PLY file of the C-alpha trace (Angstrom):
ply
format ascii 1.0
element vertex 673
property float x
property float y
property float z
element edge 672
property int vertex1
property int vertex2
end_header
-42.65 -69.44 -28.42
-42.13 -69.16 -24.73
-38.66 -70.18 -23.47
-38.82 -71.76 -20.05
-35.21 -71.03 -19.20
-34.67 -67.34 -20.13
-36.48 -64.25 -21.11
-35.19 -61.75 -23.61
-31.69 -62.90 -22.98
-31.80 -62.24 -19.22
-30.38 -65.09 -17.24
-32.56 -66.77 -14.67
-32.36 -65.16 -11.22
-31.68 -66.95 -8.11
-35.33 -67.89 -7.47
-34.84 -71.50 -8.38
-31.83 -71.95 -6.18
-33.55 -70.17 -3.40
-36.50 -72.52 -3.78
-34.30 -75.57 -3.86
-32.21 -74.57 -0.92
-35.09 -73.61 1.24
-37.01 -76.85 1.06
-36.37 -78.83 4.16
-34.67 -75.94 5.84
-34.57 -76.60 9.58
-36.40 -74.27 11.97
-34.36 -71.47 13.36
-33.76 -71.83 17.15
-33.78 -68.71 19.19
-31.48 -68.34 22.09
-32.82 -68.26 25.62
-33.34 -65.01 27.44
-30.73 -66.02 30.04
-28.10 -66.53 27.42
-28.82 -63.16 25.75
-28.77 -61.27 29.02
-25.46 -62.97 30.09
-23.91 -62.07 26.83
-24.95 -58.41 26.87
-23.91 -58.07 30.51
-20.51 -59.49 29.79
-19.95 -57.11 26.89
-21.21 -54.11 29.03
-19.22 -54.77 32.15
-16.28 -56.02 30.36
-16.06 -53.24 27.92
-12.64 -52.19 29.14
-11.36 -55.47 27.89
-13.57 -56.22 24.97
-13.55 -52.76 23.37
-9.66 -52.73 22.62
-9.94 -56.24 21.28
-12.84 -55.28 19.02
-10.99 -52.32 17.67
-7.82 -54.36 17.19
-9.82 -57.00 15.45
-11.36 -54.67 12.97
-8.04 -52.97 12.35
-6.56 -56.29 11.67
-9.13 -57.08 9.02
-8.33 -53.70 7.49
-4.55 -54.03 7.49
-4.32 -57.65 6.61
-4.61 -57.05 2.85
-1.78 -54.62 2.96
0.37 -57.12 4.86
-0.36 -59.80 2.29
0.47 -57.45 -0.54
3.79 -56.64 1.06
4.57 -60.29 1.62
3.95 -61.07 -1.99
6.23 -58.27 -2.88
9.10 -60.05 -1.05
8.99 -58.02 2.23
9.66 -60.25 5.34
6.63 -60.98 7.46
7.86 -58.97 10.55
8.89 -56.00 8.47
5.55 -56.09 6.55
3.48 -56.18 9.72
5.53 -53.42 11.43
5.47 -51.24 8.33
1.70 -51.69 7.86
0.82 -50.95 11.60
3.08 -48.03 11.72
1.65 -46.50 8.58
-1.89 -47.01 9.65
-1.33 -45.42 13.13
0.79 -42.73 11.73
-2.06 -41.65 9.49
-4.39 -41.82 12.43
-2.01 -39.71 14.55
-1.72 -37.15 11.75
-5.47 -36.92 11.27
-5.84 -36.42 15.09
-3.14 -33.67 15.11
-4.73 -31.79 12.20
-8.21 -31.97 13.87
-6.82 -30.82 17.24
-4.99 -27.84 15.63
-8.06 -26.75 13.63
-10.27 -26.98 16.66
-7.82 -24.80 18.72
-7.79 -22.21 15.87
-11.60 -22.22 15.67
-11.93 -21.76 19.50
-9.89 -18.63 19.27
-12.25 -17.13 16.68
-15.57 -18.05 18.22
-16.07 -14.54 20.01
-15.74 -12.91 16.63
-18.81 -14.69 15.23
-20.95 -13.54 18.09
-21.91 -10.28 16.50
-23.33 -11.92 13.37
-25.37 -14.36 15.44
-26.90 -11.38 17.41
-27.65 -9.58 14.28
-29.55 -12.46 12.78
-31.52 -12.89 16.08
-32.54 -9.21 15.89
-33.60 -9.51 12.26
-35.85 -12.40 13.22
-37.45 -10.46 16.05
-37.96 -7.42 13.75
-39.76 -9.67 11.16
-42.50 -10.61 13.55
-40.92 -13.45 15.31
-40.30 -11.46 18.52
-43.51 -12.42 20.21
-43.12 -16.04 19.23
-40.76 -18.78 20.16
-37.65 -16.66 20.45
-39.04 -14.14 23.00
-40.48 -17.03 25.06
-37.22 -18.91 25.16
-35.27 -15.73 26.00
-37.89 -14.93 28.71
-37.57 -18.34 30.25
-33.68 -18.21 30.28
-33.87 -14.72 31.88
-36.24 -15.83 34.62
-34.08 -18.84 35.35
-31.04 -16.63 35.58
-32.72 -14.25 38.07
-33.85 -17.25 40.09
-30.30 -18.47 40.39
-28.76 -15.05 41.25
-31.46 -14.25 43.98
-29.98 -14.60 47.42
-31.63 -16.24 50.32
-33.33 -13.91 52.89
-31.02 -13.05 55.80
-31.84 -13.74 59.41
-32.95 -10.71 61.52
-29.77 -11.00 63.71
-27.68 -10.83 60.62
-29.49 -7.83 59.39
-28.85 -5.82 62.54
-25.12 -6.68 62.54
-22.83 -3.98 61.02
-21.49 -4.58 57.52
-17.86 -5.36 57.33
-15.55 -4.75 54.41
-14.46 -7.92 52.61
-10.98 -9.09 53.26
-8.95 -9.75 50.20
-7.75 -13.30 49.90
-4.93 -14.47 47.67
-4.65 -18.29 47.01
-1.04 -19.39 46.66
-0.47 -22.85 45.29
2.34 -24.80 46.68
2.24 -27.79 44.34
5.41 -29.75 43.77
6.75 -30.19 40.18
5.97 -33.99 40.42
2.27 -33.21 41.33
2.05 -30.70 38.41
3.54 -33.32 36.01
0.95 -35.92 37.41
-1.94 -33.47 36.77
-0.87 -33.02 33.18
-0.08 -36.60 32.31
-2.82 -38.20 34.30
-5.77 -37.52 31.96
-3.54 -38.84 29.05
-2.60 -42.13 30.51
-5.91 -43.91 29.90
-6.27 -43.13 26.17
-2.56 -43.61 25.48
-2.61 -46.88 27.34
-5.65 -48.04 25.35
-3.97 -46.98 22.05
-0.74 -48.84 22.99
-2.72 -51.87 23.83
-4.61 -51.78 20.47
-1.33 -51.47 18.64
0.28 -54.38 20.39
-2.88 -56.60 19.91
-2.96 -55.62 16.16
0.75 -56.56 15.75
0.27 -59.83 17.38
-2.91 -60.70 15.52
-1.20 -60.02 12.20
1.93 -61.99 13.27
-0.13 -64.93 14.40
-3.06 -64.80 11.99
-2.77 -68.35 10.67
-2.25 -69.73 14.19
-5.36 -67.94 15.45
-7.31 -69.18 12.54
-6.39 -72.71 13.23
-7.13 -72.37 16.94
-10.58 -70.81 16.14
-11.22 -73.74 13.76
-10.30 -76.29 16.38
-12.36 -74.57 19.00
-15.62 -74.10 17.18
-15.58 -75.80 13.85
-13.29 -78.84 13.88
-16.17 -81.12 12.92
-16.94 -79.17 9.86
-13.84 -77.68 8.37
-15.44 -76.58 5.16
-18.17 -74.62 6.91
-15.79 -72.89 9.35
-13.22 -72.06 6.67
-16.00 -70.47 4.53
-17.22 -68.49 7.46
-13.71 -67.12 8.17
-13.02 -66.25 4.56
-16.60 -64.68 4.24
-16.06 -62.55 7.54
-12.61 -61.38 6.33
-13.71 -60.57 2.89
-16.88 -58.63 3.96
-15.41 -56.69 6.83
-12.21 -55.87 5.00
-13.98 -54.87 1.77
-16.47 -52.80 3.77
-13.86 -50.88 5.69
-11.62 -50.30 2.60
-14.51 -49.29 0.30
-16.12 -47.22 3.14
-12.71 -45.42 3.49
-12.58 -44.71 -0.22
-16.09 -43.55 -0.36
-15.59 -41.16 2.61
-12.50 -39.68 1.00
-14.44 -39.08 -2.17
-17.19 -37.54 -0.01
-14.79 -35.35 2.03
-12.75 -33.89 -0.88
-15.57 -31.86 -2.47
-16.98 -30.92 0.85
-13.62 -29.46 1.89
-12.97 -27.72 -1.43
-16.65 -26.37 -1.53
-16.43 -25.03 2.03
-13.17 -23.32 1.22
-14.57 -21.77 -1.87
-17.62 -20.56 0.07
-15.39 -19.01 2.66
-16.24 -21.11 5.67
-13.40 -21.01 8.22
-11.49 -24.20 8.91
-12.71 -26.02 5.91
-10.13 -28.70 6.35
-11.51 -29.52 9.74
-15.02 -29.88 8.51
-13.78 -32.10 5.65
-11.77 -34.36 8.01
-14.82 -34.65 10.45
-17.13 -35.43 7.54
-14.70 -38.26 6.55
-14.62 -39.72 10.08
-18.30 -39.26 10.92
-19.53 -40.83 7.61
-18.37 -44.15 9.19
-21.36 -43.78 11.42
-24.32 -44.88 9.39
-27.19 -42.52 8.64
-26.51 -40.19 11.64
-22.82 -39.36 10.82
-23.34 -37.27 7.67
-26.04 -35.25 9.51
-23.86 -34.50 12.39
-20.97 -33.63 10.18
-23.08 -31.07 8.35
-24.61 -29.37 11.42
-21.40 -27.57 12.59
-20.44 -26.08 9.26
-24.10 -24.89 8.86
-23.91 -23.19 12.20
-20.66 -21.60 11.36
-22.14 -20.42 7.98
-24.79 -18.76 10.12
-22.23 -17.09 12.26
-19.56 -15.81 9.82
-21.71 -13.91 7.36
-24.41 -11.33 8.05
-26.88 -12.64 5.36
-28.53 -15.95 4.78
-27.15 -16.79 1.37
-24.00 -18.58 2.70
-26.14 -20.82 4.92
-28.21 -21.90 1.94
-25.16 -22.46 -0.31
-23.59 -24.63 2.47
-26.71 -26.70 2.86
-26.95 -27.18 -0.94
-23.36 -28.36 -0.94
-23.95 -31.08 1.68
-27.11 -32.15 0.04
-25.71 -32.56 -3.45
-22.57 -34.35 -2.40
-24.45 -36.75 -0.17
-27.03 -37.43 -2.95
-24.28 -38.23 -5.49
-22.20 -40.25 -3.04
-25.09 -42.33 -1.68
-26.81 -43.01 -5.08
-23.93 -43.20 -7.46
-20.49 -43.75 -5.75
-21.51 -46.31 -3.10
-23.52 -48.61 -5.39
-20.90 -48.35 -8.01
-18.06 -49.42 -5.52
-19.54 -51.98 -3.33
-23.36 -51.80 -3.35
-24.86 -53.63 -0.42
-22.04 -56.13 0.14
-22.29 -55.63 3.94
-25.14 -58.16 3.92
-27.19 -56.08 6.46
-30.72 -54.71 6.10
-31.25 -50.93 6.57
-33.23 -51.50 9.76
-30.47 -53.73 11.17
-27.92 -51.08 10.64
-30.02 -48.58 12.57
-30.71 -51.00 15.43
-27.14 -52.08 15.51
-26.02 -48.49 15.79
-28.38 -47.82 18.75
-27.30 -51.07 20.51
-23.55 -50.78 20.19
-23.77 -47.02 21.12
-25.56 -47.97 24.34
-23.11 -50.76 24.93
-19.74 -49.08 24.26
-20.46 -45.37 23.70
-19.24 -43.32 20.68
-16.63 -45.91 19.69
-19.34 -48.52 19.63
-21.33 -46.32 17.25
-18.33 -46.20 14.74
-17.78 -49.97 15.13
-21.48 -50.95 14.92
-21.68 -51.84 11.26
-18.51 -53.90 10.89
-19.17 -55.72 14.22
-22.77 -56.52 13.08
-21.38 -57.84 9.74
-19.18 -60.22 11.65
-22.19 -61.44 13.64
-24.26 -61.93 10.49
-21.48 -63.90 8.85
-21.31 -66.01 11.94
-25.06 -66.63 11.91
-24.85 -67.52 8.22
-22.39 -70.35 8.50
-22.78 -71.62 12.13
-26.22 -73.15 12.80
-26.21 -72.22 16.51
-26.20 -68.46 15.57
-28.51 -68.65 12.67
-30.90 -66.31 14.34
-28.37 -63.49 13.92
-28.58 -63.84 10.10
-32.36 -64.04 10.26
-32.55 -60.84 12.45
-29.95 -58.70 10.72
-29.23 -60.10 7.26
-30.53 -58.65 4.11
-31.51 -62.01 2.51
-35.13 -62.92 2.38
-35.99 -65.18 5.27
-39.14 -66.61 3.70
-39.30 -68.53 0.50
-41.24 -66.83 -2.36
-44.03 -69.33 -2.17
-44.20 -69.20 1.65
-44.30 -65.37 1.48
-47.07 -65.48 -1.12
-49.13 -67.95 0.95
-48.72 -65.80 4.02
-50.08 -62.82 2.20
-53.07 -64.91 0.74
-53.70 -66.26 4.27
-53.80 -62.69 5.64
-56.24 -61.58 2.88
-53.90 -59.13 1.35
-53.80 -59.84 -2.43
-52.63 -56.35 -3.28
-49.18 -56.90 -1.59
-49.08 -60.38 -3.20
-49.69 -58.76 -6.50
-46.77 -56.33 -5.98
-44.47 -59.22 -5.30
-45.77 -61.07 -8.30
-45.21 -58.08 -10.63
-41.68 -57.82 -9.20
-41.00 -61.33 -10.26
-42.72 -61.05 -13.66
-40.03 -58.54 -14.61
-37.70 -61.49 -15.03
-40.06 -64.40 -15.12
-42.85 -65.56 -17.41
-46.36 -65.94 -16.07
-46.40 -69.66 -16.27
-43.02 -69.80 -14.38
-44.36 -67.57 -11.63
-47.49 -69.75 -11.25
-45.58 -73.01 -11.49
-42.70 -72.14 -9.11
-44.38 -69.75 -6.70
-48.25 -69.56 -6.81
-49.07 -73.26 -7.07
-46.64 -74.24 -4.26
-48.29 -71.53 -2.15
-51.69 -73.21 -2.67
-50.11 -76.52 -1.86
-49.15 -75.12 1.56
-52.78 -74.14 1.98
-53.85 -77.73 1.01
-51.39 -79.11 3.46
-52.87 -76.91 6.25
-56.39 -78.00 5.34
-55.41 -81.66 5.32
-53.77 -81.26 8.78
-56.91 -79.56 10.21
-55.43 -76.21 11.07
-57.37 -74.23 8.40
-61.06 -73.80 8.84
-63.61 -73.12 6.07
-63.56 -69.39 6.45
-59.70 -69.34 6.15
-59.88 -71.67 3.13
-62.34 -69.44 1.36
-60.20 -66.32 2.22
-57.11 -67.88 0.71
-59.05 -68.95 -2.43
-60.64 -65.57 -2.81
-57.29 -63.79 -2.39
-55.81 -66.11 -5.02
-58.62 -65.41 -7.40
-58.10 -61.56 -6.81
-54.36 -62.12 -7.58
-55.20 -63.86 -10.89
-57.54 -60.95 -11.74
-54.95 -58.32 -10.88
-52.47 -60.08 -13.29
-54.75 -59.81 -16.18
-52.92 -56.92 -17.55
-49.53 -58.66 -17.19
-51.01 -61.63 -19.02
-52.38 -59.51 -21.81
-49.03 -57.80 -22.16
-47.26 -61.17 -22.31
-49.78 -62.40 -24.87
-49.02 -59.50 -27.17
-45.27 -60.16 -26.83
-45.93 -63.76 -27.65
-47.77 -62.89 -30.76
-44.89 -60.49 -31.75
-42.32 -63.23 -31.16
-44.35 -65.75 -33.21
-44.48 -63.28 -36.06
-40.75 -62.73 -35.81
-40.09 -66.50 -35.72
-42.27 -67.06 -38.73
-40.27 -64.48 -40.74
-37.05 -66.04 -39.54
-38.29 -69.37 -40.49
-39.07 -68.34 -44.08
-35.69 -66.73 -44.38
-33.96 -69.75 -43.05
-36.01 -71.91 -45.46
-34.92 -69.78 -48.26
-31.31 -69.92 -47.33
-31.61 -73.72 -46.96
-33.13 -74.17 -50.41
-30.44 -71.92 -51.89
-27.70 -74.01 -50.12
-29.22 -77.22 -51.30
-29.25 -75.92 -54.74
-25.69 -74.99 -54.52
-24.01 -78.23 -53.02
-27.06 -80.65 -53.00
-26.83 -81.20 -49.12
-29.77 -80.39 -46.97
-29.24 -77.61 -44.29
-29.00 -78.66 -40.76
-31.34 -77.01 -38.31
-30.05 -75.65 -35.07
-31.42 -77.17 -31.92
-31.27 -75.33 -28.57
-31.49 -77.91 -25.85
-31.73 -75.28 -23.22
-35.10 -74.10 -24.34
-38.49 -75.72 -23.55
-41.24 -74.16 -25.63
-45.03 -74.12 -24.95
-47.19 -74.91 -27.87
-49.44 -72.38 -29.59
-53.07 -72.68 -28.51
-54.66 -70.67 -31.38
-58.01 -72.10 -32.32
-58.22 -74.46 -29.29
-60.87 -74.11 -26.55
-60.03 -75.53 -23.08
-62.21 -75.72 -20.04
-60.27 -75.56 -16.63
-61.89 -76.71 -13.60
-61.07 -77.35 -10.00
-61.23 -80.88 -8.59
-62.61 -80.92 -5.04
-62.44 -77.41 -3.49
-62.01 -73.73 -3.75
-58.25 -73.92 -3.71
-58.42 -76.29 -6.69
-60.54 -73.65 -8.48
-57.90 -70.98 -7.87
-55.24 -73.20 -9.42
-57.56 -73.82 -12.34
-57.91 -70.08 -12.83
-54.08 -69.76 -12.93
-53.85 -72.44 -15.61
-56.70 -70.88 -17.69
-54.79 -67.52 -17.67
-51.65 -69.22 -18.82
-53.60 -70.94 -21.69
-54.98 -67.54 -22.75
-51.46 -66.27 -22.89
-50.71 -69.06 -25.38
-53.51 -67.99 -27.57
-56.18 -70.62 -26.56
-59.74 -69.78 -25.51
-59.93 -70.78 -21.94
-63.04 -71.01 -19.84
-63.30 -71.76 -16.08
-65.64 -74.02 -14.08
-65.90 -74.48 -10.31
-65.51 -77.91 -8.72
-69.28 -77.70 -7.98
-69.98 -77.59 -11.69
-68.58 -81.04 -12.02
-70.91 -82.72 -9.52
-73.26 -85.37 -10.99
-76.23 -83.12 -10.57
-74.70 -80.19 -12.34
-72.24 -81.70 -14.93
-74.84 -81.99 -17.59
-75.34 -78.29 -17.71
-71.82 -77.60 -18.88
-71.54 -76.43 -22.40
-69.03 -78.79 -24.04
-70.07 -78.68 -27.66
-67.31 -76.37 -28.76
-64.79 -77.49 -26.10
-61.80 -79.38 -27.22
-60.26 -80.37 -23.89
-61.12 -80.26 -20.21
-58.33 -80.04 -17.62
-59.25 -80.81 -14.02
-56.72 -79.98 -11.26
-56.27 -81.43 -7.77
-53.99 -80.08 -5.10
-54.60 -83.28 -3.06
-52.54 -86.10 -4.58
-54.88 -88.70 -2.98
-57.81 -87.82 -5.25
-57.24 -90.50 -7.87
-60.52 -92.27 -7.45
-62.55 -88.99 -7.53
-60.53 -88.06 -10.83
-61.45 -91.48 -12.34
-65.14 -90.77 -11.83
-64.86 -87.36 -13.30
-63.07 -88.55 -16.45
-65.80 -91.21 -17.05
-68.52 -88.68 -16.33
-67.20 -86.27 -18.99
-66.29 -88.78 -21.61
-69.85 -90.21 -21.46
-71.22 -86.76 -22.17
-68.83 -86.24 -25.11
-66.79 -89.27 -26.12
-64.39 -87.17 -28.41
-63.51 -84.82 -25.58
-59.92 -84.75 -24.40
-59.81 -84.92 -20.51
-56.70 -84.31 -18.60
-55.89 -84.56 -14.97
-53.27 -82.38 -13.08
-52.04 -83.40 -9.72
-50.25 -80.26 -8.79
-46.74 -80.62 -7.42
-43.63 -78.47 -6.71
-41.35 -80.64 -8.78
-43.48 -81.18 -11.97
-43.39 -84.31 -14.08
-40.45 -86.10 -12.39
-41.28 -89.40 -14.30
-43.11 -89.26 -17.60
-43.51 -93.03 -17.45
-45.34 -92.87 -14.15
-47.70 -90.11 -15.56
-48.54 -92.19 -18.65
-49.25 -95.22 -16.52
-51.51 -93.21 -14.20
-53.24 -91.75 -17.23
-54.07 -95.17 -18.48
-55.43 -96.16 -14.99
-57.70 -93.10 -14.97
-58.71 -93.41 -18.61
-57.51 -89.84 -19.11
-55.87 -88.40 -22.13
-52.98 -87.16 -20.10
-51.83 -86.73 -16.50
-49.65 -83.81 -15.54
-47.93 -82.60 -12.22
-46.88 -79.17 -13.22
-47.89 -76.13 -15.26
-45.63 -76.81 -18.41
-47.06 -80.43 -18.74
-50.57 -79.29 -18.06
-50.38 -76.70 -20.86
-48.61 -79.01 -23.24
-51.38 -81.72 -22.62
-54.24 -79.34 -22.91
-53.01 -77.89 -26.19
-52.09 -81.19 -27.79
-53.75 -82.19 -31.10
-53.81 -85.91 -30.32
-57.16 -87.74 -30.63
-59.13 -88.34 -27.57
-58.73 -91.69 -25.61
-61.75 -94.00 -25.98
-63.59 -94.58 -22.81
-63.04 -98.14 -21.55
-66.14 -100.14 -20.78
-66.88 -100.66 -17.06
-66.30 -104.16 -15.80
-69.60 -105.69 -14.48
-69.59 -108.81 -12.29
-71.82 -111.44 -13.94
-73.81 -113.91 -11.78
-72.48 -117.44 -11.96
-74.70 -120.14 -13.49
-74.74 -122.25 -10.29
-75.90 -119.18 -8.40
-78.82 -118.64 -10.84
-79.81 -122.27 -10.49
-80.01 -121.86 -6.83
-82.11 -118.83 -7.03
-84.48 -120.50 -9.40
-84.71 -123.62 -7.07
-85.39 -121.36 -4.09
-88.36 -119.73 -6.10
0 1
1 2
2 3
3 4
4 5
5 6
6 7
7 8
8 9
9 10
10 11
11 12
12 13
13 14
14 15
15 16
16 17
17 18
18 19
19 20
20 21
21 22
22 23
23 24
24 25
25 26
26 27
27 28
28 29
29 30
30 31
31 32
32 33
33 34
34 35
35 36
36 37
37 38
38 39
39 40
40 41
41 42
42 43
43 44
44 45
45 46
46 47
47 48
48 49
49 50
50 51
51 52
52 53
53 54
54 55
55 56
56 57
57 58
58 59
59 60
60 61
61 62
62 63
63 64
64 65
65 66
66 67
67 68
68 69
69 70
70 71
71 72
72 73
73 74
74 75
75 76
76 77
77 78
78 79
79 80
80 81
81 82
82 83
83 84
84 85
85 86
86 87
87 88
88 89
89 90
90 91
91 92
92 93
93 94
94 95
95 96
96 97
97 98
98 99
99 100
100 101
101 102
102 103
103 104
104 105
105 106
106 107
107 108
108 109
109 110
110 111
111 112
112 113
113 114
114 115
115 116
116 117
117 118
118 119
119 120
120 121
121 122
122 123
123 124
124 125
125 126
126 127
127 128
128 129
129 130
130 131
131 132
132 133
133 134
134 135
135 136
136 137
137 138
138 139
139 140
140 141
141 142
142 143
143 144
144 145
145 146
146 147
147 148
148 149
149 150
150 151
151 152
152 153
153 154
154 155
155 156
156 157
157 158
158 159
159 160
160 161
161 162
162 163
163 164
164 165
165 166
166 167
167 168
168 169
169 170
170 171
171 172
172 173
173 174
174 175
175 176
176 177
177 178
178 179
179 180
180 181
181 182
182 183
183 184
184 185
185 186
186 187
187 188
188 189
189 190
190 191
191 192
192 193
193 194
194 195
195 196
196 197
197 198
198 199
199 200
200 201
201 202
202 203
203 204
204 205
205 206
206 207
207 208
208 209
209 210
210 211
211 212
212 213
213 214
214 215
215 216
216 217
217 218
218 219
219 220
220 221
221 222
222 223
223 224
224 225
225 226
226 227
227 228
228 229
229 230
230 231
231 232
232 233
233 234
234 235
235 236
236 237
237 238
238 239
239 240
240 241
241 242
242 243
243 244
244 245
245 246
246 247
247 248
248 249
249 250
250 251
251 252
252 253
253 254
254 255
255 256
256 257
257 258
258 259
259 260
260 261
261 262
262 263
263 264
264 265
265 266
266 267
267 268
268 269
269 270
270 271
271 272
272 273
273 274
274 275
275 276
276 277
277 278
278 279
279 280
280 281
281 282
282 283
283 284
284 285
285 286
286 287
287 288
288 289
289 290
290 291
291 292
292 293
293 294
294 295
295 296
296 297
297 298
298 299
299 300
300 301
301 302
302 303
303 304
304 305
305 306
306 307
307 308
308 309
309 310
310 311
311 312
312 313
313 314
314 315
315 316
316 317
317 318
318 319
319 320
320 321
321 322
322 323
323 324
324 325
325 326
326 327
327 328
328 329
329 330
330 331
331 332
332 333
333 334
334 335
335 336
336 337
337 338
338 339
339 340
340 341
341 342
342 343
343 344
344 345
345 346
346 347
347 348
348 349
349 350
350 351
351 352
352 353
353 354
354 355
355 356
356 357
357 358
358 359
359 360
360 361
361 362
362 363
363 364
364 365
365 366
366 367
367 368
368 369
369 370
370 371
371 372
372 373
373 374
374 375
375 376
376 377
377 378
378 379
379 380
380 381
381 382
382 383
383 384
384 385
385 386
386 387
387 388
388 389
389 390
390 391
391 392
392 393
393 394
394 395
395 396
396 397
397 398
398 399
399 400
400 401
401 402
402 403
403 404
404 405
405 406
406 407
407 408
408 409
409 410
410 411
411 412
412 413
413 414
414 415
415 416
416 417
417 418
418 419
419 420
420 421
421 422
422 423
423 424
424 425
425 426
426 427
427 428
428 429
429 430
430 431
431 432
432 433
433 434
434 435
435 436
436 437
437 438
438 439
439 440
440 441
441 442
442 443
443 444
444 445
445 446
446 447
447 448
448 449
449 450
450 451
451 452
452 453
453 454
454 455
455 456
456 457
457 458
458 459
459 460
460 461
461 462
462 463
463 464
464 465
465 466
466 467
467 468
468 469
469 470
470 471
471 472
472 473
473 474
474 475
475 476
476 477
477 478
478 479
479 480
480 481
481 482
482 483
483 484
484 485
485 486
486 487
487 488
488 489
489 490
490 491
491 492
492 493
493 494
494 495
495 496
496 497
497 498
498 499
499 500
500 501
501 502
502 503
503 504
504 505
505 506
506 507
507 508
508 509
509 510
510 511
511 512
512 513
513 514
514 515
515 516
516 517
517 518
518 519
519 520
520 521
521 522
522 523
523 524
524 525
525 526
526 527
527 528
528 529
529 530
530 531
531 532
532 533
533 534
534 535
535 536
536 537
537 538
538 539
539 540
540 541
541 542
542 543
543 544
544 545
545 546
546 547
547 548
548 549
549 550
550 551
551 552
552 553
553 554
554 555
555 556
556 557
557 558
558 559
559 560
560 561
561 562
562 563
563 564
564 565
565 566
566 567
567 568
568 569
569 570
570 571
571 572
572 573
573 574
574 575
575 576
576 577
577 578
578 579
579 580
580 581
581 582
582 583
583 584
584 585
585 586
586 587
587 588
588 589
589 590
590 591
591 592
592 593
593 594
594 595
595 596
596 597
597 598
598 599
599 600
600 601
601 602
602 603
603 604
604 605
605 606
606 607
607 608
608 609
609 610
610 611
611 612
612 613
613 614
614 615
615 616
616 617
617 618
618 619
619 620
620 621
621 622
622 623
623 624
624 625
625 626
626 627
627 628
628 629
629 630
630 631
631 632
632 633
633 634
634 635
635 636
636 637
637 638
638 639
639 640
640 641
641 642
642 643
643 644
644 645
645 646
646 647
647 648
648 649
649 650
650 651
651 652
652 653
653 654
654 655
655 656
656 657
657 658
658 659
659 660
660 661
661 662
662 663
663 664
664 665
665 666
666 667
667 668
668 669
669 670
670 671
671 672
């Protein structure tokens, strides 16, 4: 039997919650061009102010967990903040000192590597590349140098003048000690001042974190404390977890890089490892930049090519292992950003704030996405940069059907069928998609050509899912066989237990499962009610009935017209199910029921008024079935299958009520004659 709530022990995915949460979702309001331009201009021209604050804010997110841990350990708040900030900036200072030392050592050894580079260039030229790109580039560079060194022609008067010996000139600097000190310290004032400002802002943010939180809530979210609190917690968790996990991943990435470069003999391996650690904070581009310099150095330090190949292999292997094993294992995609959003954010923040903006691009965009996820005014940010699907599954399917692309629709359907049964996909996604089409038809925004295109695409989707339906039918047969064996075994155990103590065995009942009946030996005709979209829904129902073991045939809405209905072969048919996407078709459904039951009185005829919510009220469905003289009325796929495969006897057709002429009226007619 088919369980409606689970498949092979796999819990239901978030499809139902997504469908429920998305219905009635308000339209996203995009900001005006003026507001966007104003915001970007303020960030660009005020970068001297906003950049230190942004750096301090992100460092606060990263250091806050350490401060909280120290406070729980009994350390006073002031001491915990100062110790955490001092430790963080001491680590950054040590990192900068080691990098500067390694760079200075590398600069002194660069002339030594020139010989190996020239040797490799000569080898390339000897192998036939001399007449190619290398010689052309060298020729261009040589001509440019000659043009620069060429002197302007002298005037005739100057040519006749006698040449004079150059007079030696010695430049003597008379700078005061204060000026020398100013020239040395001047370039350092700006970065040191920015660093000091960041440290002070971080300390005060950590000291006044609760007060800043309350002020932010009072400023933007006092009317909805729940949503604002959730936004702050989400932002702190996402950004803090991202920074911490990214640091752990980068360390795991940098350690084997450093060891591998040291083993290969690449000079300054510690420098390249530290740069790889820092540059990997830059998404996508950072690892490539971090690998280029060691590759160039491998080209320069060794006369052959093997060291270059081994270095490239080291970076490729470590990057593949880190990106495909370490990152998903530690934090997966908890940033909540789509890959395209990460790239676009990197370009935007780099243009806005330079290299520091590139490093800060991902955590800053995470904050914006969290803001858009919880604050309605900024919802467009979550739509643009978030990794959550912005279209509901049924709306996405309808868009593909409307575009005439059943192949992509099939791909999405097969992805869902990995966790869903076929009837669940049709009931929760495909039928609601056709209902959207029926709504557009009713509003007059869909012409006949578009309606036929949607119907044809839906029919193609059903045909493409035949293999999935066949596989599911085979699984259904295997489950039925296994259940039959289990039932025999349980009956034997029950009889043995009854023989032992004289008490009947209690059968387990799982209330969480809704089973569809077996359709073996039952023939059902599925037909559309009033249009091509109804025919597509009927084809989906027929395919589900085939999975359940029934013999299902299909008929078009045109086959039920009075002039064509007698041509239907109903001798071997047990039930006919007619589906309507338009809920206002009750009168038409009544005529069809009477028409079919006149042809075959013992025929079971069911009506399905397709709905997204299924049979919300069984009493209303039974009452409507009595009004239509139908054997059953359903509003969803489960009830339609259950009614079609039922073994109940057919409802007798009620006689039509005819108005009889009154006797007085007949006497008046006779007198008139």
